[in-house]
BAMARMAR-353930 format. One record per residue (C-alpha): residue number from 1; residue in three letters; x, y, z. Coordinates in steps of 0.05 Angstrom, whole numbers. Layout:
<nodes>
node k->NUM; r->ALA; X->X; Y->Y; Z->Z;
...
</nodes>
This chain:
<nodes>
node k->1; r->MET; X->316; Y->521; Z->83;
node k->2; r->GLY; X->389; Y->500; Z->87;
node k->3; r->ASP; X->413; Y->464; Z->25;
node k->4; r->TYR; X->343; Y->450; Z->-1;
node k->5; r->VAL; X->334; Y->461; Z->-76;
node k->6; r->LEU; X->271; Y->451; Z->-116;
node k->7; r->GLU; X->303; Y->402; Z->-164;
node k->8; r->ASP; X->312; Y->352; Z->-107;
node k->9; r->THR; X->237; Y->342; Z->-104;
node k->10; r->HIS; X->231; Y->327; Z->-178;
node k->11; r->CYS; X->294; Y->285; Z->-184;
node k->12; r->TYR; X->288; Y->244; Z->-120;
node k->13; r->ARG; X->213; Y->250; Z->-107;
node k->14; r->ALA; X->225; Y->273; Z->-35;
node k->15; r->ASP; X->220; Y->342; Z->-4;
node k->16; r->ARG; X->269; Y->348; Z->54;
node k->17; r->HIS; X->240; Y->416; Z->72;
node k->18; r->THR; X->169; Y->391; Z->85;
node k->19; r->PHE; X->184; Y->317; Z->97;
node k->20; r->THR; X->139; Y->297; Z->39;
node k->21; r->ILE; X->151; Y->237; Z->-7;
node k->22; r->TYR; X->117; Y->232; Z->-75;
node k->23; r->VAL; X->101; Y->161; Z->-99;
node k->24; r->GLY; X->75; Y->153; Z->-170;
node k->25; r->GLY; X->96; Y->142; Z->-242;
node k->26; r->ASP; X->164; Y->176; Z->-252;
node k->27; r->PRO; X->181; Y->198; Z->-323;
node k->28; r->GLU; X->255; Y->197; Z->-305;
node k->29; r->HIS; X->251; Y->122; Z->-290;
node k->30; r->PRO; X->210; Y->90; Z->-346;
node k->31; r->VAL; X->199; Y->15; Z->-342;
node k->32; r->PRO; X->243; Y->-23; Z->-392;
node k->33; r->GLY; X->204; Y->-49; Z->-451;
node k->34; r->LEU; X->151; Y->5; Z->-452;
node k->35; r->VAL; X->156; Y->50; Z->-513;
node k->36; r->ASP; X->168; Y->123; Z->-494;
node k->37; r->GLY; X->154; Y->105; Z->-422;
node k->38; r->GLY; X->87; Y->73; Z->-441;
node k->39; r->SER; X->28; Y->77; Z->-395;
node k->40; r->GLU; X->34; Y->88; Z->-320;
node k->41; r->PRO; X->83; Y->33; Z->-296;
node k->42; r->GLY; X->52; Y->26; Z->-227;
node k->43; r->VAL; X->89; Y->-6; Z->-169;
node k->44; r->GLU; X->155; Y->-35; Z->-192;
node k->45; r->TYR; X->226; Y->-42; Z->-165;
node k->46; r->LEU; X->248; Y->30; Z->-179;
node k->47; r->MET; X->188; Y->59; Z->-142;
node k->48; r->ALA; X->198; Y->11; Z->-83;
node k->49; r->ASP; X->272; Y->23; Z->-77;
node k->50; r->ARG; X->263; Y->98; Z->-82;
node k->51; r->LEU; X->210; Y->99; Z->-26;
node k->52; r->SER; X->254; Y->57; Z->19;
node k->53; r->ILE; X->313; Y->103; Z->7;
node k->54; r->ASN; X->272; Y->167; Z->17;
node k->55; r->LEU; X->243; Y->141; Z->82;
node k->56; r->GLY; X->313; Y->125; Z->106;
node k->57; r->VAL; X->340; Y->193; Z->86;
node k->58; r->LEU; X->284; Y->231; Z->121;
node k->59; r->SER; X->287; Y->188; Z->184;
node k->60; r->GLY; X->362; Y->199; Z->185;
node k->61; r->ILE; X->351; Y->274; Z->186;
node k->62; r->ASN; X->298; Y->270; Z->241;
node k->63; r->PRO; X->269; Y->203; Z->265;
node k->64; r->LYS; X->210; Y->236; Z->300;
node k->65; r->ARG; X->184; Y->286; Z->249;
node k->66; r->PRO; X->119; Y->264; Z->214;
node k->67; r->ILE; X->126; Y->241; Z->142;
node k->68; r->LEU; X->72; Y->250; Z->89;
node k->69; r->ILE; X->70; Y->203; Z->29;
node k->70; r->MET; X->30; Y->230; Z->-30;
node k->71; r->LEU; X->8; Y->166; Z->-65;
node k->72; r->SER; X->-13; Y->167; Z->-138;
node k->73; r->SER; X->-4; Y->98; Z->-169;
node k->74; r->CYS; X->-49; Y->48; Z->-205;
node k->75; r->GLY; X->-22; Y->-12; Z->-166;
node k->76; r->GLY; X->29; Y->-62; Z->-190;
node k->77; r->HIS; X->74; Y->-118; Z->-169;
node k->78; r->TRP; X->64; Y->-157; Z->-104;
node k->79; r->ASP; X->136; Y->-165; Z->-80;
node k->80; r->GLU; X->155; Y->-93; Z->-93;
node k->81; r->GLY; X->90; Y->-70; Z->-61;
node k->82; r->MET; X->105; Y->-110; Z->2;
node k->83; r->GLN; X->174; Y->-79; Z->4;
node k->84; r->MET; X->140; Y->-12; Z->7;
node k->85; r->PHE; X->90; Y->-37; Z->58;
node k->86; r->SER; X->145; Y->-62; Z->105;
node k->87; r->SER; X->187; Y->1; Z->95;
node k->88; r->ILE; X->129; Y->43; Z->119;
node k->89; r->LEU; X->111; Y->-5; Z->175;
node k->90; r->THR; X->181; Y->-4; Z->205;
node k->91; r->CYS; X->197; Y->69; Z->194;
node k->92; r->PRO; X->214; Y->104; Z->260;
node k->93; r->ASN; X->175; Y->166; Z->240;
node k->94; r->PRO; X->100; Y->175; Z->243;
node k->95; r->VAL; X->78; Y->161; Z->171;
node k->96; r->THR; X->15; Y->185; Z->135;
node k->97; r->VAL; X->-6; Y->162; Z->66;
node k->98; r->LEU; X->-52; Y->209; Z->26;
node k->99; r->ALA; X->-82; Y->175; Z->-36;
node k->100; r->THR; X->-92; Y->230; Z->-87;
node k->101; r->LYS; X->-117; Y->194; Z->-149;
node k->102; r->TRP; X->-138; Y->125; Z->-125;
node k->103; r->ALA; X->-116; Y->68; Z->-80;
node k->104; r->ARG; X->-127; Y->6; Z->-121;
node k->105; r->SER; X->-99; Y->-64; Z->-125;
node k->106; r->MET; X->-29; Y->-64; Z->-94;
node k->107; r->THR; X->-37; Y->9; Z->-74;
node k->108; r->SER; X->-98; Y->-9; Z->-34;
node k->109; r->LEU; X->-53; Y->-51; Z->11;
node k->110; r->ILE; X->8; Y->-5; Z->18;
node k->111; r->PRO; X->-29; Y->51; Z->56;
node k->112; r->LEU; X->-53; Y->1; Z->108;
node k->113; r->ALA; X->17; Y->0; Z->137;
node k->114; r->ALA; X->15; Y->74; Z->153;
node k->115; r->ASP; X->-2; Y->106; Z->219;
node k->116; r->ARG; X->-56; Y->146; Z->183;
node k->117; r->PHE; X->-87; Y->135; Z->115;
node k->118; r->ALA; X->-127; Y->191; Z->84;
node k->119; r->ILE; X->-159; Y->192; Z->15;
node k->120; r->MET; X->-178; Y->251; Z->-28;
node k->121; r->PRO; X->-247; Y->257; Z->-59;
node k->122; r->PRO; X->-263; Y->236; Z->-112;
node k->123; r->ALA; X->-207; Y->184; Z->-108;
node k->124; r->GLN; X->-232; Y->112; Z->-101;
node k->125; r->TYR; X->-209; Y->50; Z->-64;
node k->126; r->MET; X->-208; Y->-16; Z->-101;
node k->127; r->PHE; X->-190; Y->-87; Z->-80;
node k->128; r->HIS; X->-190; Y->-151; Z->-121;
node k->129; r->HIS; X->-153; Y->-217; Z->-129;
node k->130; r->GLY; X->-103; Y->-186; Z->-178;
node k->131; r->SER; X->-77; Y->-216; Z->-242;
node k->132; r->TYR; X->-26; Y->-271; Z->-251;
node k->133; r->GLY; X->18; Y->-297; Z->-307;
node k->134; r->PHE; X->70; Y->-352; Z->-311;
node k->135; r->ASP; X->120; Y->-379; Z->-361;
node k->136; r->GLY; X->168; Y->-435; Z->-342;
node k->137; r->LEU; X->177; Y->-509; Z->-328;
node k->138; r->VAL; X->119; Y->-552; Z->-304;
node k->139; r->GLN; X->154; Y->-564; Z->-237;
node k->140; r->GLU; X->161; Y->-488; Z->-229;
node k->141; r->ALA; X->87; Y->-480; Z->-242;
node k->142; r->PHE; X->70; Y->-522; Z->-181;
node k->143; r->THR; X->114; Y->-478; Z->-137;
node k->144; r->ALA; X->87; Y->-414; Z->-169;
node k->145; r->HIS; X->15; Y->-437; Z->-157;
node k->146; r->THR; X->30; Y->-449; Z->-83;
node k->147; r->GLU; X->62; Y->-381; Z->-76;
node k->148; r->LEU; X->2; Y->-349; Z->-111;
node k->149; r->LEU; X->-43; Y->-380; Z->-58;
node k->150; r->ARG; X->3; Y->-355; Z->-3;
node k->151; r->THR; X->2; Y->-284; Z->-29;
node k->152; r->ARG; X->-74; Y->-286; Z->-34;
node k->153; r->GLU; X->-80; Y->-309; Z->38;
node k->154; r->MET; X->-32; Y->-254; Z->60;
node k->155; r->MET; X->-71; Y->-202; Z->23;
node k->156; r->LEU; X->-136; Y->-225; Z->56;
node k->157; r->ALA; X->-102; Y->-226; Z->124;
node k->158; r->ILE; X->-78; Y->-154; Z->116;
node k->159; r->TYR; X->-148; Y->-130; Z->96;
node k->160; r->THR; X->-179; Y->-170; Z->153;
node k->161; r->THR; X->-130; Y->-141; Z->204;
node k->162; r->ARG; X->-150; Y->-71; Z->185;
node k->163; r->LEU; X->-225; Y->-85; Z->184;
node k->164; r->LYS; X->-220; Y->-117; Z->253;
node k->165; r->GLU; X->-189; Y->-52; Z->278;
node k->166; r->GLN; X->-243; Y->-4; Z->256;
node k->167; r->GLY; X->-303; Y->7; Z->211;
node k->168; r->ALA; X->-370; Y->-24; Z->196;
node k->169; r->TYR; X->-348; Y->-96; Z->203;
node k->170; r->VAL; X->-306; Y->-92; Z->266;
node k->171; r->ARG; X->-354; Y->-136; Z->305;
node k->172; r->LEU; X->-350; Y->-193; Z->255;
node k->173; r->SER; X->-302; Y->-251; Z->266;
node k->174; r->GLU; X->-239; Y->-253; Z->224;
node k->175; r->LYS; X->-267; Y->-314; Z->188;
node k->176; r->ARG; X->-331; Y->-277; Z->170;
node k->177; r->ILE; X->-293; Y->-215; Z->146;
node k->178; r->ARG; X->-250; Y->-258; Z->102;
node k->179; r->THR; X->-311; Y->-293; Z->73;
node k->180; r->MET; X->-345; Y->-226; Z->62;
node k->181; r->LEU; X->-285; Y->-199; Z->24;
node k->182; r->LEU; X->-282; Y->-262; Z->-19;
node k->183; r->GLU; X->-356; Y->-258; Z->-34;
node k->184; r->HIS; X->-350; Y->-186; Z->-58;
node k->185; r->MET; X->-289; Y->-203; Z->-102;
node k->186; r->GLU; X->-323; Y->-265; Z->-132;
node k->187; r->LYS; X->-385; Y->-224; Z->-148;
node k->188; r->LYS; X->-354; Y->-160; Z->-174;
node k->189; r->VAL; X->-282; Y->-180; Z->-190;
node k->190; r->ASP; X->-259; Y->-108; Z->-178;
node k->191; r->VAL; X->-292; Y->-80; Z->-115;
node k->192; r->TRP; X->-294; Y->-4; Z->-120;
node k->193; r->LEU; X->-308; Y->41; Z->-60;
node k->194; r->SER; X->-315; Y->116; Z->-57;
node k->195; r->ALA; X->-270; Y->155; Z->-10;
node k->196; r->ASP; X->-327; Y->158; Z->41;
node k->197; r->GLU; X->-343; Y->84; Z->33;
node k->198; r->ALA; X->-269; Y->67; Z->44;
node k->199; r->VAL; X->-273; Y->103; Z->111;
node k->200; r->GLU; X->-341; Y->71; Z->127;
node k->201; r->TRP; X->-313; Y->1; Z->114;
node k->202; r->GLY; X->-251; Y->17; Z->156;
node k->203; r->PHE; X->-197; Y->14; Z->104;
node k->204; r->ALA; X->-182; Y->89; Z->106;
node k->205; r->ASP; X->-179; Y->133; Z->168;
node k->206; r->ALA; X->-205; Y->198; Z->137;
node k->207; r->VAL; X->-229; Y->233; Z->75;
node k->208; r->PHE; X->-182; Y->292; Z->64;
node k->209; r->ASP; X->-218; Y->357; Z->77;
node k->210; r->GLY; X->-164; Y->404; Z->51;
node k->211; r->ASN; X->-133; Y->419; Z->119;
node k->212; r->TRP; X->-59; Y->408; Z->110;
node k->213; r->GLN; X->-46; Y->426; Z->182;
node k->214; r->THR; X->-81; Y->364; Z->208;
node k->215; r->VAL; X->-71; Y->312; Z->154;
node k->216; r->ARG; X->-7; Y->282; Z->184;
node k->217; r->ALA; X->-5; Y->233; Z->241;
node k->218; r->THR; X->34; Y->264; Z->297;
node k->219; r->HIS; X->51; Y->198; Z->332;
node k->220; r->LYS; X->64; Y->127; Z->312;
node k->221; r->ASN; X->4; Y->82; Z->317;
node k->222; r->THR; X->41; Y->28; Z->356;
node k->223; r->VAL; X->-20; Y->-17; Z->365;
node k->224; r->ARG; X->-35; Y->-17; Z->291;
node k->225; r->ARG; X->37; Y->-30; Z->273;
node k->226; r->ALA; X->42; Y->-88; Z->322;
node k->227; r->ARG; X->-21; Y->-120; Z->294;
node k->228; r->MET; X->5; Y->-114; Z->223;
node k->229; r->LEU; X->73; Y->-142; Z->241;
node k->230; r->GLU; X->40; Y->-201; Z->275;
node k->231; r->THR; X->-2; Y->-212; Z->212;
node k->232; r->LEU; X->60; Y->-211; Z->168;
node k->233; r->ARG; X->95; Y->-262; Z->212;
node k->234; r->THR; X->36; Y->-310; Z->221;
node k->235; r->PRO; X->52; Y->-374; Z->183;
node k->236; r->ILE; X->8; Y->-386; Z->122;
node k->237; r->ARG; X->-7; Y->-458; Z->103;
node k->238; r->VAL; X->-41; Y->-473; Z->38;
node k->239; r->GLU; X->-61; Y->-539; Z->6;
node k->240; r->THR; X->-52; Y->-549; Z->-68;
node k->241; r->LYS; X->-91; Y->-603; Z->-106;
node k->242; r->ILE; X->-49; Y->-603; Z->-168;
node k->243; r->SER; X->-29; Y->-674; Z->-187;
</nodes>
């Protein structure tokens, strides 16, 4: 086990012995402003930076050994979530995300960057438009509104890219998939799927069956990564009608 000590896992949320990273609310890093740590902070800058660092540390030890990310988070901020998404997508190691409690809101997007995404029963998958708040100058509001529309289109593009790869809607056009997703969100606001439904739709690759020997991806899914990278780099043009 070399210099491995148990405290490393609890302090840094990464196990160098098993190449496992734990992503979730960390009591050692409470979000400022929440009394006594408050409720689960979700995706924020501490979580995002810690994941990027841990991926870098493990890939520095061995860039080919499969990494397992145990994900337990309620979702959170867009920018920090996309930092986590891109860190996984560009990691040299094969990366698997296992959702243990749920994959909802921002944490429904992050696992789609992984080479393999498994979800535990009875964990659920949930996607929606998300929430938005703004406080600032009128001119800033125009810019913020435009950026909000851009992030919405990027979110839809990521979901669509995955559903065009696999699942029940793979034969639909990208435009039809996007419309279908919007229709579900407009009707239900929060669209909840069971673990099995998440696999049926094509978001998740597998429902975890308790076999720890087979849960990890053994190779990078280069086709999936290339498609996601292309999606991230495709220009998004939005029209605003604010006057």
